[in-house]
C-alpha positions in Angstrom: 43.3 49.8 -28.2 42.3 51.8 -25.1 40.4 50.0 -22.4 37.9 52.1 -20.5 39.3 51.4 -17.0 36.4 52.8 -14.9 33.6 51.3 -17.1 32.9 48.4 -14.8 31.9 50.8 -12.0 29.2 52.1 -14.4 28.1 48.6 -15.3 29.5 49.2 -18.8 30.9 45.8 -19.8 31.0 43.6 -22.9 28.8 40.4 -23.2 31.4 38.4 -21.2 32.0 41.1 -18.6 35.3 42.4 -20.1 36.0 46.1 -20.3 34.9 48.1 -23.4 37.4 49.7 -25.6 38.1 52.2 -28.4 41.0 53.2 -30.6 42.0 56.9 -30.8 44.2 58.5 -33.4 44.9 62.1 -32.5 44.1 65.0 -34.8 46.6 67.7 -35.7 46.8 71.2 -37.1 43.5 72.7 -38.2 41.7 69.5 -37.2 43.0 69.3 -33.6 39.6 70.3 -32.2 37.5 68.2 -34.5 36.3 64.6 -33.8 35.1 61.7 -35.8 33.7 58.8 -33.9 33.1 55.5 -35.8 30.9 52.7 -34.4 32.3 49.3 -35.3 29.7 47.0 -36.9 29.3 43.2 -36.8 25.7 41.9 -36.7 23.7 41.2 -33.5 22.8 38.4 -31.2 19.1 38.0 -30.3 18.9 34.8 -28.2 20.9 33.3 -25.3 22.6 30.6 -27.4 24.0 33.0 -30.0 25.0 35.6 -27.4 26.9 32.9 -25.4 28.7 32.0 -28.6 29.4 35.6 -29.4 30.8 36.3 -25.9 33.7 33.9 -26.7 34.7 35.9 -29.8 35.9 39.4 -30.7 32.3 40.4 -31.2 31.5 39.9 -27.6 34.7 40.4 -25.7 37.7 42.7 -25.8 39.8 39.8 -24.7 39.7 38.4 -28.2 40.1 41.7 -30.1 43.1 42.9 -32.0 45.0 45.5 -30.0 45.8 47.6 -33.0 43.4 48.6 -35.9 44.3 49.9 -39.3 42.6 53.2 -39.9 41.6 53.6 -43.6 39.0 55.3 -45.7 37.1 57.9 -43.5 39.5 57.1 -40.7 42.8 57.6 -42.7 45.2 60.3 -41.5 46.5 60.8 -45.1 45.1 63.9 -46.9 45.5 62.1 -50.2 43.2 59.4 -49.1 40.8 61.3 -46.8 40.9 65.0 -47.7 38.2 66.3 -45.4 38.8 64.4 -42.1 42.4 63.3 -42.2 43.6 65.7 -39.5 40.6 65.2 -37.1 40.8 63.1 -33.9 39.5 59.8 -35.2 38.0 57.2 -32.8 36.8 53.6 -33.5 34.4 52.4 -30.9 34.8 48.6 -30.5 31.6 46.6 -30.7 31.1 43.9 -28.0 27.5 44.1 -26.9 25.6 42.5 -29.8 22.9 45.2 -29.9 24.2 48.2 -31.7 25.3 49.8 -28.4 21.7 50.0 -27.1 20.9 47.3 -24.6 20.6 47.6 -20.9 19.9 44.2 -19.2 21.6 41.0 -18.2 21.1 37.3 -18.1 22.0 35.0 -15.2 20.6 31.5 -14.8 23.1 30.4 -12.2 25.5 28.8 -14.7 25.7 31.3 -17.5 26.1 35.1 -17.2 25.7 37.6 -20.0 25.8 41.4 -19.8 23.7 43.4 -22.3 25.1 46.8 -21.6 25.6 48.5 -25.0 23.9 51.7 -23.9 26.2 52.0 -20.9 29.3 51.2 -23.0 28.4 54.1 -25.3 28.1 56.4 -22.4 31.3 55.2 -20.7 33.3 55.7 -23.9 32.0 59.2 -24.4 32.7 60.1 -20.8 36.3 58.8 -21.2 36.8 60.9 -24.3 35.3 64.1 -23.0 38.3 65.1 -20.9 40.6 64.0 -23.7 39.3 66.9 -25.8 35.9 65.9 -27.0 34.3 68.3 -24.5 35.7 71.2 -26.4 35.0 69.9 -29.9 34.3 72.5 -32.6 33.2 70.0 -35.2 32.1 66.4 -34.7 30.8 63.6 -36.9 29.3 60.4 -35.5 29.5 57.6 -38.0 29.4 53.8 -38.2 29.0 50.9 -40.6 26.4 48.1 -40.6 25.2 47.4 -37.0 27.4 50.5 -36.2 25.6 52.5 -38.8 22.3 51.6 -37.2 23.9 52.7 -33.8 24.2 56.2 -35.2 20.5 56.4 -35.6 20.0 55.3 -32.0 22.6 57.8 -30.6 22.8 60.7 -32.9 20.8 63.3 -31.0 22.2 62.0 -27.6 25.7 62.6 -29.0 24.7 66.2 -29.9 23.5 66.9 -26.4 26.8 65.8 -24.9 28.9 68.3 -26.9 29.2 72.0 -26.7 26.1 73.9 -27.9 28.2 75.8 -30.4 29.8 72.8 -32.0 28.8 71.6 -35.4 27.6 68.1 -34.9 26.4 65.8 -37.6 25.8 62.0 -38.1 26.6 59.5 -40.9 25.2 56.0 -41.3 27.0 53.7 -43.7 25.1 50.5 -44.6 23.0 51.0 -41.5 19.6 51.7 -43.1 18.2 48.2 -42.5 14.7 48.0 -43.9 11.5 46.5 -42.4 11.2 44.4 -45.5 9.2 41.2 -46.4 11.4 38.4 -47.6 10.6 36.3 -50.7 8.4 34.1 -48.5 6.4 37.2 -47.4 7.7 36.9 -43.9 9.1 39.8 -42.0 12.4 38.1 -41.1 14.2 41.2 -39.9 11.3 42.5 -37.9 11.0 39.2 -36.1 14.8 39.2 -35.5 14.8 42.7 -34.1 11.8 42.1 -31.9 13.6 39.3 -30.2 16.8 41.4 -30.0 14.9 44.4 -28.4 13.2 42.0 -25.9 16.3 40.1 -24.9 18.7 43.0 -24.5 16.3 45.5 -22.9 16.5 48.0 -25.7 13.0 49.5 -25.8 13.6 52.1 -23.0 16.6 53.4 -25.0 14.7 53.9 -28.3 13.7 57.4 -29.5 10.8 58.4 -27.2 9.1 60.5 -29.9 9.1 57.5 -32.1 7.9 55.0 -29.5 5.0 57.3 -28.4 3.7 57.6 -32.0 3.7 54.0 -33.1 1.7 50.9 -31.9 4.6 48.5 -32.2 7.2 50.4 -30.3 10.0 47.9 -31.1 9.8 49.0 -34.7 11.7 52.2 -33.6 14.9 50.1 -33.8 14.5 50.3 -37.6 16.0 53.6 -38.9 13.1 54.2 -41.3 10.7 54.7 -38.3 13.1 56.7 -36.1 14.7 59.0 -38.8 12.0 61.6 -38.9 12.4 62.3 -35.2 16.2 62.9 -35.4 17.0 66.6 -35.3 20.8 66.4 -35.9 21.8 66.8 -39.6 22.1 63.3 -41.1 23.9 61.7 -44.1 22.7 58.3 -45.2 25.2 56.2 -47.3 23.8 52.9 -48.5 23.7 50.6 -51.4 20.2 50.1 -52.8 21.2 46.4 -53.2 23.0 46.1 -49.8 24.3 42.6 -49.9 23.7 42.0 -46.2 20.0 42.9 -46.6 19.8 40.9 -49.9 21.3 37.8 -48.2 19.6 38.0 -44.8 16.5 40.1 -45.1 15.2 39.7 -48.6 16.4 36.1 -49.3 17.3 34.6 -45.9 18.3 30.9 -46.0 15.0 30.1 -44.3 13.1 31.4 -47.4 15.3 29.6 -49.9 15.7 26.1 -48.6 16.5 24.6 -52.0 19.2 27.2 -52.8 17.6 28.6 -55.9 19.3 32.0 -55.1 22.8 30.7 -54.4 24.3 31.6 -57.7 22.6 35.0 -57.8 23.8 35.8 -54.3 27.4 35.1 -55.3 27.3 37.0 -58.6 24.5 39.5 -59.7 25.3 38.7 -63.3 24.0 35.1 -62.6 20.6 36.3 -61.5 17.6 35.5 -63.8 15.0 38.1 -64.8 12.6 37.1 -62.0 15.4 37.5 -59.4 16.5 40.9 -60.8 12.9 42.0 -60.5 12.9 41.1 -56.8 16.1 43.0 -56.3 14.7 46.0 -58.1 11.8 45.8 -55.5 14.4 46.0 -52.7 15.8 49.2 -54.3 12.3 50.7 -54.8 11.4 50.0 -51.1 14.6 51.6 -49.9 14.1 54.8 -52.0 10.4 54.8 -50.9 11.5 54.6 -47.2 13.9 57.5 -47.8 11.6 59.6 -49.9 10.4 61.9 -47.2 13.9 62.5 -46.0 15.0 63.1 -49.6 12.3 65.7 -50.2 12.0 67.4 -46.8 15.3 67.3 -45.0 17.0 70.6 -45.7 20.2 69.7 -43.8 20.4 66.0 -44.8 22.5 64.3 -47.3 22.4 60.9 -49.0 24.4 58.7 -51.4 22.3 55.6 -52.5 24.3 53.8 -55.1 23.5 50.7 -57.1 26.4 48.5 -56.1 26.2 45.1 -54.5 28.2 46.3 -51.5 27.9 46.6 -47.7 29.9 49.3 -45.9 31.8 51.7 -48.2 33.3 54.4 -45.9 36.0 52.4 -44.1 37.5 50.8 -47.2 39.9 53.0 -49.0 39.0 51.7 -52.5 35.3 52.6 -52.1 35.8 55.8 -50.0 38.3 57.7 -52.1 40.5 56.2 -54.8 41.2 56.6 -58.5 38.4 54.1 -59.4 36.1 54.6 -56.5 32.3 54.3 -57.0 30.7 57.5 -58.1 27.2 59.0 -58.7 27.2 61.8 -61.2 31.1 61.8 -61.0 31.0 62.4 -57.3 32.9 60.0 -54.9 31.5 59.0 -51.6 34.2 61.0 -49.8 33.4 64.0 -51.9 29.7 63.7 -51.3 30.1 63.3 -47.5 32.6 66.2 -47.4 30.4 68.5 -49.5 27.5 67.8 -47.2 29.4 68.1 -43.9 31.0 71.4 -44.8 28.0 72.8 -46.6 29.9 73.1 -49.9 27.1 71.6 -51.9 23.7 69.9 -51.4 24.4 66.2 -51.7 21.4 63.9 -52.3 22.5 61.4 -54.8 20.4 58.4 -55.9 21.9 56.1 -58.5 20.1 54.7 -61.6 19.1 51.0 -61.2 21.4 48.0 -61.6 23.2 47.3 -63.9 23.7 50.9 -65.1 26.5 51.9 -62.7 29.9 50.9 -64.2 31.9 52.4 -61.3 30.8 49.8 -58.7 33.0 47.6 -56.6 30.6 44.7 -56.1 31.8 43.5 -52.7 29.9 40.2 -52.6 31.1 38.4 -49.4 33.1 35.3 -50.2 31.1 33.2 -47.7 27.7 33.4 -46.1 27.8 35.3 -42.8 24.8 34.7 -40.5 22.8 37.5 -39.0 24.5 36.6 -35.7 
């Protein structure tokens, strides 16, 4: 782990005031001038109570973070496991602001102090990497998983502007396409959650200005589905149509299932009854609908929307590239992303509906993890 030593002077600090950090594994050979930056994920905090709790964990402070990270999947340096990006400079941006690297505010009531400085953390890490070779990058890919995948939508075009004009710069979101979806009680749980997040952490001024100027509810631009059409950098969207995080927190949040009718279904898709499967097929339909314009109109975009009960598939070796990795039309996730990045093939893959895909690794979390 590399701490960004001069970050505090920029006001770029974690929730608790600790210095931000990243992990860099140097590229070599033909990849020495290419860069892959991966935003770490890990939910959000949208009120003072949850942010104070978070500030005392590795999600809100580098003081509690592991000093070493295992780089696997898209971050691996082994050509057998990561054939297209193994020899690139690979960076993991540690996540400690609770707002997908986008806030710019602070809270101080005299007894408690919280820094919401995600936007400044993003800028400080980039400025630390530029003199380390990023400023002369030939190829670059900004990626991330979950809350980190959402961060790529917020920072993609900004990343492009910071790099040489002749560099090939593209962006990848893994499990970051969080939908503005009604839950089973017909409430917009995620919309309400994100509204509070945008307000608390001062995010609105950092949202895409073309999006915020064209929509009445400007906070909605935190959702990728509203910001996507304004992003000009080539984009790849990797997501499960039955993303387990969205299934458990957006579609069927605990507040909408007080009696636990969905508990068995959440733990095992095979235990879902016909009515529940129908609700889940609605989630898939809504995701494909939200992506339809991108699918039809984006000449430089790519996508891989599979029908697995998963969340984050690029950082785990067994889902990224392995003998039994998930596939669509016999194409692995690694192969699809590589074909798209290097222009070897047009890659816009949408899986058939559950339960047709027999290649899935259904990565149902072993315990419920809250939005925060």
